[in-house]
ROKOLKE-277190 format. One record per residue (C-alpha): residue number from 1; residue in three letters; x, y, z. Coordinates in steps of 0.02 Angstrom, whole numbers, always signed. Layout:
N
<mimi NUM; volum ala; X X; Y Y; Z Z>
...
//
This chain:
288
<mimi 1; volum met; X +480; Y +1678; Z +107>
<mimi 2; volum asn; X +647; Y +1592; Z +140>
<mimi 3; volum leu; X +706; Y +1523; Z -26>
<mimi 4; volum val; X +838; Y +1412; Z +53>
<mimi 5; volum gln; X +708; Y +1335; Z +168>
<mimi 6; volum gln; X +591; Y +1301; Z +22>
<mimi 7; volum leu; X +732; Y +1220; Z -76>
<mimi 8; volum ile; X +777; Y +1108; Z +71>
<mimi 9; volum asn; X +593; Y +1064; Z +93>
<mimi 10; volum gly; X +586; Y +1022; Z -93>
<mimi 11; volum ile; X +738; Y +912; Z -85>
<mimi 12; volum val; X +670; Y +817; Z +61>
<mimi 13; volum leu; X +498; Y +802; Z -18>
<mimi 14; volum gly; X +577; Y +747; Z -182>
<mimi 15; volum his; X +673; Y +606; Z -100>
<mimi 16; volum ala; X +515; Y +556; Z -9>
<mimi 17; volum tyr; X +420; Y +549; Z -174>
<mimi 18; volum ala; X +560; Y +445; Z -255>
<mimi 19; volum leu; X +567; Y +325; Z -109>
<mimi 20; volum ile; X +379; Y +299; Z -111>
<mimi 21; volum ala; X +388; Y +261; Z -299>
<mimi 22; volum val; X +536; Y +143; Z -296>
<mimi 23; volum gly; X +425; Y -12; Z -281>
<mimi 24; volum trp; X +320; Y +38; Z -429>
<mimi 25; volum thr; X +477; Y +73; Z -529>
<mimi 26; volum val; X +520; Y -110; Z -518>
<mimi 27; volum leu; X +342; Y -177; Z -529>
<mimi 28; volum leu; X +288; Y -79; Z -681>
<mimi 29; volum gly; X +455; Y -49; Z -767>
<mimi 30; volum val; X +538; Y -219; Z -743>
<mimi 31; volum ala; X +396; Y -344; Z -717>
<mimi 32; volum arg; X +267; Y -242; Z -817>
<mimi 33; volum leu; X +135; Y -261; Z -683>
<mimi 34; volum val; X +30; Y -134; Z -592>
<mimi 35; volum asn; X -30; Y -115; Z -414>
<mimi 36; volum phe; X -160; Y +19; Z -380>
<mimi 37; volum gly; X -163; Y -35; Z -197>
<mimi 38; volum his; X +13; Y +38; Z -181>
<mimi 39; volum gly; X -45; Y +192; Z -87>
<mimi 40; volum gln; X -149; Y +88; Z +35>
<mimi 41; volum ile; X +2; Y -21; Z +74>
<mimi 42; volum tyr; X +93; Y +141; Z +116>
<mimi 43; volum met; X -51; Y +194; Z +228>
<mimi 44; volum leu; X -63; Y +27; Z +316>
<mimi 45; volum ala; X +127; Y +18; Z +341>
<mimi 46; volum ala; X +124; Y +194; Z +417>
<mimi 47; volum phe; X -9; Y +137; Z +540>
<mimi 48; volum val; X +89; Y -21; Z +581>
<mimi 49; volum thr; X +244; Y +81; Z +616>
<mimi 50; volum trp; X +147; Y +198; Z +730>
<mimi 51; volum trp; X +67; Y +50; Z +820>
<mimi 52; volum ala; X +235; Y -38; Z +843>
<mimi 53; volum val; X +308; Y +120; Z +922>
<mimi 54; volum ala; X +160; Y +188; Z +1019>
<mimi 55; volum gly; X +70; Y +24; Z +1057>
<mimi 56; volum leu; X +207; Y -105; Z +1076>
<mimi 57; volum gly; X +342; Y +16; Z +1134>
<mimi 58; volum leu; X +469; Y -49; Z +1007>
<mimi 59; volum pro; X +620; Y +56; Z +961>
<mimi 60; volum tyr; X +597; Y +149; Z +797>
<mimi 61; volum pro; X +720; Y +40; Z +697>
<mimi 62; volum leu; X +628; Y -119; Z +750>
<mimi 63; volum ala; X +462; Y -36; Z +707>
<mimi 64; volum ile; X +527; Y -5; Z +530>
<mimi 65; volum leu; X +569; Y -189; Z +514>
<mimi 66; volum val; X +395; Y -238; Z +576>
<mimi 67; volum ala; X +316; Y -122; Z +447>
<mimi 68; volum met; X +427; Y -195; Z +307>
<mimi 69; volum leu; X +378; Y -371; Z +360>
<mimi 70; volum ala; X +194; Y -319; Z +351>
<mimi 71; volum gly; X +224; Y -247; Z +178>
<mimi 72; volum val; X +306; Y -408; Z +120>
<mimi 73; volum leu; X +157; Y -511; Z +185>
<mimi 74; volum ile; X +33; Y -395; Z +98>
<mimi 75; volum gly; X +128; Y -409; Z -64>
<mimi 76; volum leu; X +134; Y -599; Z -53>
<mimi 77; volum val; X -52; Y -610; Z -14>
<mimi 78; volum met; X -96; Y -498; Z -161>
<mimi 79; volum gln; X +14; Y -596; Z -280>
<mimi 80; volum ala; X -56; Y -762; Z -219>
<mimi 81; volum ala; X -231; Y -701; Z -259>
<mimi 82; volum met; X -177; Y -637; Z -431>
<mimi 83; volum leu; X -55; Y -772; Z -486>
<mimi 84; volum arg; X -160; Y -830; Z -634>
<mimi 85; volum leu; X -190; Y -650; Z -690>
<mimi 86; volum thr; X -4; Y -610; Z -686>
<mimi 87; volum phe; X +35; Y -765; Z -789>
<mimi 88; volum arg; X -88; Y -703; Z -918>
<mimi 89; volum gln; X -21; Y -523; Z -906>
<mimi 90; volum asp; X -203; Y -464; Z -891>
<mimi 91; volum leu; X -165; Y -285; Z -834>
<mimi 92; volum val; X -346; Y -227; Z -836>
<mimi 93; volum ala; X -399; Y -368; Z -718>
<mimi 94; volum ile; X -244; Y -341; Z -609>
<mimi 95; volum met; X -286; Y -156; Z -599>
<mimi 96; volum ile; X -464; Y -193; Z -542>
<mimi 97; volum val; X -409; Y -326; Z -417>
<mimi 98; volum thr; X -274; Y -214; Z -340>
<mimi 99; volum leu; X -399; Y -71; Z -326>
<mimi 100; volum gly; X -512; Y -190; Z -232>
<mimi 101; volum phe; X -367; Y -239; Z -118>
<mimi 102; volum gly; X -336; Y -55; Z -88>
<mimi 103; volum his; X -515; Y -22; Z -34>
<mimi 104; volum met; X -509; Y -176; Z +80>
<mimi 105; volum met; X -347; Y -116; Z +161>
<mimi 106; volum arg; X -421; Y +57; Z +192>
<mimi 107; volum gly; X -575; Y -21; Z +274>
<mimi 108; volum ile; X -467; Y -139; Z +380>
<mimi 109; volum ala; X -358; Y +6; Z +436>
<mimi 110; volum gly; X -512; Y +104; Z +487>
<mimi 111; volum leu; X -579; Y -42; Z +589>
<mimi 112; volum val; X -415; Y -84; Z +673>
<mimi 113; volum phe; X -334; Y +87; Z +699>
<mimi 114; volum gly; X -488; Y +200; Z +699>
<mimi 115; volum gly; X -528; Y +356; Z +601>
<mimi 116; volum gln; X -431; Y +478; Z +705>
<mimi 117; volum pro; X -265; Y +546; Z +637>
<mimi 118; volum gln; X -111; Y +479; Z +723>
<mimi 119; volum val; X +61; Y +557; Z +740>
<mimi 120; volum leu; X +217; Y +450; Z +731>
<mimi 121; volum glu; X +348; Y +525; Z +845>
<mimi 122; volum thr; X +529; Y +467; Z +823>
<mimi 123; volum pro; X +693; Y +519; Z +908>
<mimi 124; volum leu; X +756; Y +584; Z +741>
<mimi 125; volum ser; X +613; Y +709; Z +728>
<mimi 126; volum tyr; X +681; Y +806; Z +878>
<mimi 127; volum ile; X +858; Y +828; Z +810>
<mimi 128; volum asp; X +874; Y +989; Z +708>
<mimi 129; volum phe; X +1016; Y +1056; Z +599>
<mimi 130; volum glu; X +1033; Y +1233; Z +534>
<mimi 131; volum ile; X +1090; Y +1257; Z +355>
<mimi 132; volum ala; X +1111; Y +1436; Z +290>
<mimi 133; volum gly; X +972; Y +1500; Z +403>
<mimi 134; volum ala; X +855; Y +1355; Z +360>
<mimi 135; volum trp; X +813; Y +1204; Z +467>
<mimi 136; volum val; X +813; Y +1018; Z +430>
<mimi 137; volum thr; X +779; Y +873; Z +549>
<mimi 138; volum ala; X +876; Y +711; Z +564>
<mimi 139; volum gln; X +718; Y +622; Z +505>
<mimi 140; volum asp; X +725; Y +724; Z +343>
<mimi 141; volum leu; X +908; Y +678; Z +321>
<mimi 142; volum ala; X +863; Y +494; Z +349>
<mimi 143; volum val; X +735; Y +504; Z +207>
<mimi 144; volum ile; X +866; Y +578; Z +90>
<mimi 145; volum leu; X +1005; Y +456; Z +133>
<mimi 146; volum val; X +894; Y +301; Z +128>
<mimi 147; volum ser; X +818; Y +355; Z -38>
<mimi 148; volum ile; X +989; Y +380; Z -116>
<mimi 149; volum ala; X +1049; Y +211; Z -49>
<mimi 150; volum ala; X +890; Y +123; Z -109>
<mimi 151; volum phe; X +908; Y +190; Z -284>
<mimi 152; volum ala; X +1094; Y +152; Z -291>
<mimi 153; volum leu; X +1064; Y -27; Z -237>
<mimi 154; volum leu; X +918; Y -46; Z -356>
<mimi 155; volum his; X +1018; Y +21; Z -503>
<mimi 156; volum phe; X +1159; Y -100; Z -463>
<mimi 157; volum gly; X +1038; Y -245; Z -438>
<mimi 158; volum leu; X +942; Y -219; Z -598>
<mimi 159; volum glu; X +1098; Y -193; Z -702>
<mimi 160; volum arg; X +1208; Y -332; Z -633>
<mimi 161; volum gly; X +1096; Y -435; Z -520>
<mimi 162; volum thr; X +1017; Y -600; Z -570>
<mimi 163; volum leu; X +843; Y -552; Z -510>
<mimi 164; volum gly; X +835; Y -398; Z -623>
<mimi 165; volum arg; X +880; Y -495; Z -780>
<mimi 166; volum thr; X +766; Y -640; Z -733>
<mimi 167; volum ala; X +619; Y -524; Z -697>
<mimi 168; volum arg; X +636; Y -439; Z -868>
<mimi 169; volum met; X +644; Y -611; Z -953>
<mimi 170; volum val; X +482; Y -661; Z -866>
<mimi 171; volum ala; X +400; Y -495; Z -912>
<mimi 172; volum glu; X +444; Y -521; Z -1096>
<mimi 173; volum asp; X +363; Y -693; Z -1107>
<mimi 174; volum pro; X +313; Y -788; Z -948>
<mimi 175; volum lys; X +277; Y -950; Z -1041>
<mimi 176; volum leu; X +444; Y -949; Z -1134>
<mimi 177; volum ala; X +534; Y -907; Z -970>
<mimi 178; volum gln; X +450; Y -1055; Z -888>
<mimi 179; volum leu; X +504; Y -1171; Z -1028>
<mimi 180; volum ala; X +682; Y -1107; Z -1002>
<mimi 181; volum gly; X +675; Y -1173; Z -825>
<mimi 182; volum ile; X +637; Y -1010; Z -733>
<mimi 183; volum asn; X +517; Y -1023; Z -586>
<mimi 184; volum val; X +401; Y -886; Z -648>
<mimi 185; volum ser; X +284; Y -887; Z -497>
<mimi 186; volum arg; X +434; Y -865; Z -380>
<mimi 187; volum val; X +491; Y -713; Z -480>
<mimi 188; volum tyr; X +318; Y -635; Z -470>
<mimi 189; volum phe; X +308; Y -667; Z -285>
<mimi 190; volum ala; X +481; Y -590; Z -260>
<mimi 191; volum val; X +436; Y -434; Z -359>
<mimi 192; volum phe; X +276; Y -407; Z -259>
<mimi 193; volum ala; X +365; Y -440; Z -95>
<mimi 194; volum phe; X +498; Y -315; Z -142>
<mimi 195; volum glu; X +366; Y -183; Z -186>
<mimi 196; volum gly; X +278; Y -211; Z -18>
<mimi 197; volum ala; X +441; Y -197; Z +78>
<mimi 198; volum ala; X +497; Y -42; Z -18>
<mimi 199; volum val; X +336; Y +55; Z +6>
<mimi 200; volum ala; X +329; Y +3; Z +188>
<mimi 201; volum leu; X +505; Y +69; Z +214>
<mimi 202; volum ala; X +453; Y +231; Z +132>
<mimi 203; volum ala; X +300; Y +243; Z +244>
<mimi 204; volum ala; X +400; Y +212; Z +403>
<mimi 205; volum leu; X +522; Y +351; Z +358>
<mimi 206; volum val; X +404; Y +480; Z +278>
<mimi 207; volum ala; X +253; Y +458; Z +394>
<mimi 208; volum pro; X +331; Y +555; Z +542>
<mimi 209; volum arg; X +322; Y +712; Z +434>
<mimi 210; volum thr; X +131; Y +712; Z +420>
<mimi 211; volum pro; X -21; Y +647; Z +516>
<mimi 212; volum ile; X -68; Y +467; Z +474>
<mimi 213; volum leu; X -245; Y +450; Z +405>
<mimi 214; volum thr; X -336; Y +311; Z +315>
<mimi 215; volum ser; X -357; Y +430; Z +168>
<mimi 216; volum ile; X -171; Y +464; Z +135>
<mimi 217; volum gly; X -152; Y +318; Z +15>
<mimi 218; volum phe; X -239; Y +403; Z -132>
<mimi 219; volum glu; X -114; Y +545; Z -140>
<mimi 220; volum glu; X +30; Y +422; Z -135>
<mimi 221; volum val; X -40; Y +329; Z -287>
<mimi 222; volum ile; X -50; Y +493; Z -384>
<mimi 223; volum val; X +126; Y +543; Z -335>
<mimi 224; volum thr; X +193; Y +370; Z -381>
<mimi 225; volum phe; X +108; Y +374; Z -549>
<mimi 226; volum val; X +179; Y +546; Z -591>
<mimi 227; volum val; X +354; Y +501; Z -535>
<mimi 228; volum val; X +364; Y +336; Z -629>
<mimi 229; volum val; X +288; Y +403; Z -790>
<mimi 230; volum leu; X +385; Y +567; Z -784>
<mimi 231; volum gly; X +547; Y +475; Z -751>
<mimi 232; volum gly; X +518; Y +351; Z -892>
<mimi 233; volum ile; X +439; Y +182; Z -858>
<mimi 234; volum gly; X +573; Y +63; Z -801>
<mimi 235; volum ser; X +707; Y +194; Z -776>
<mimi 236; volum val; X +782; Y +192; Z -601>
<mimi 237; volum ser; X +884; Y +350; Z -628>
<mimi 238; volum gly; X +735; Y +434; Z -713>
<mimi 239; volum ser; X +620; Y +397; Z -566>
<mimi 240; volum tyr; X +747; Y +468; Z -445>
<mimi 241; volum leu; X +768; Y +627; Z -547>
<mimi 242; volum ala; X +580; Y +642; Z -571>
<mimi 243; volum gly; X +544; Y +623; Z -386>
<mimi 244; volum leu; X +676; Y +750; Z -340>
<mimi 245; volum gly; X +618; Y +874; Z -473>
<mimi 246; volum leu; X +435; Y +852; Z -428>
<mimi 247; volum gly; X +473; Y +882; Z -243>
<mimi 248; volum val; X +571; Y +1042; Z -277>
<mimi 249; volum phe; X +440; Y +1104; Z -398>
<mimi 250; volum thr; X +297; Y +1067; Z -275>
<mimi 251; volum ala; X +386; Y +1153; Z -130>
<mimi 252; volum leu; X +427; Y +1309; Z -231>
<mimi 253; volum phe; X +255; Y +1318; Z -313>
<mimi 254; volum gly; X +168; Y +1291; Z -147>
<mimi 255; volum gly; X +279; Y +1420; Z -61>
<mimi 256; volum phe; X +274; Y +1558; Z -190>
<mimi 257; volum val; X +107; Y +1527; Z -280>
<mimi 258; volum ser; X -18; Y +1415; Z -189>
<mimi 259; volum pro; X -9; Y +1239; Z -116>
<mimi 260; volum ala; X -190; Y +1211; Z -167>
<mimi 261; volum tyr; X -141; Y +1202; Z -351>
<mimi 262; volum ala; X +25; Y +1113; Z -332>
<mimi 263; volum thr; X -44; Y +943; Z -391>
<mimi 264; volum thr; X -129; Y +1024; Z -540>
<mimi 265; volum ala; X +32; Y +1112; Z -588>
<mimi 266; volum ala; X +128; Y +947; Z -569>
<mimi 267; volum phe; X +15; Y +862; Z -694>
<mimi 268; volum gly; X +37; Y +1011; Z -810>
<mimi 269; volum val; X +225; Y +982; Z -804>
<mimi 270; volum leu; X +198; Y +797; Z -834>
<mimi 271; volum ile; X +97; Y +832; Z -991>
<mimi 272; volum val; X +225; Y +956; Z -1058>
<mimi 273; volum val; X +370; Y +836; Z -1027>
<mimi 274; volum leu; X +282; Y +689; Z -1108>
<mimi 275; volum val; X +235; Y +794; Z -1261>
<mimi 276; volum leu; X +414; Y +854; Z -1283>
<mimi 277; volum arg; X +498; Y +693; Z -1226>
<mimi 278; volum pro; X +381; Y +542; Z -1230>
<mimi 279; volum ser; X +510; Y +427; Z -1149>
<mimi 280; volum gly; X +513; Y +539; Z -994>
<mimi 281; volum leu; X +674; Y +582; Z -904>
<mimi 282; volum ala; X +755; Y +415; Z -938>
<mimi 283; volum leu; X +938; Y +439; Z -980>
<mimi 284; volum arg; X +924; Y +315; Z -1120>
<mimi 285; volum ala; X +785; Y +219; Z -1200>
<mimi 286; volum gly; X +728; Y +87; Z -1079>
<mimi 287; volum gly; X +874; Y +142; Z -975>
<mimi 288; volum arg; X +895; Y +121; Z -791>
//
């Protein structure tokens, strides 16, 4: 077993995990909302990217934009349906509604795109680089670079941007924020639109690494949950470190022990970390 290859696989996988979870980091950590249809948005965006490339013949960069637009539209539709629930901060009802949306998206994807697995081929997938006897594709490097850029921009935006401060004010007390002149509904729509765009971007970049199936969304929800909780809810830097660490751990465990038990082992690590450090990997309490 090539250790260098497994480490490279883990680094790529870790950045993929982090990128998939970036939307939930904002949604749960900043706005204090949940979306259990997150994985199905990923699945649907992956199919849209494949359809834009294979069906419409669009260049891959344009297909990514189409998928992100689809993610934004899905996020806006979900928020429009749940606006009253988000004002009330009724997390249980929101969880149930988003689960329902997830099942609907899975059914729609099956009807529109069929039940057969699809493969998204991109020009970057055919460009290989050798590093110390191990191989990495340009697609893998794109996942890493975009993930780093996304987290850097997110950290800057939440720390110094107006939207980050406004979203946290709304999350603390929507009614008080509205009395202060903040358009609360616009903030909620913006947060859900961002989540949809972020997870669609992740799908468009990560999907070429695996076959696209209507069932892939469930695993993405599990991964997202582990990354966000392990990193510390609301911590941008913690989510990045958690995604990277989880990817390296999964690759090494799968390569040297068994991939069948990698998810079980990941939850074991999650339990141990939360017992020893309840705030997760956040660099500071509530830190980003």
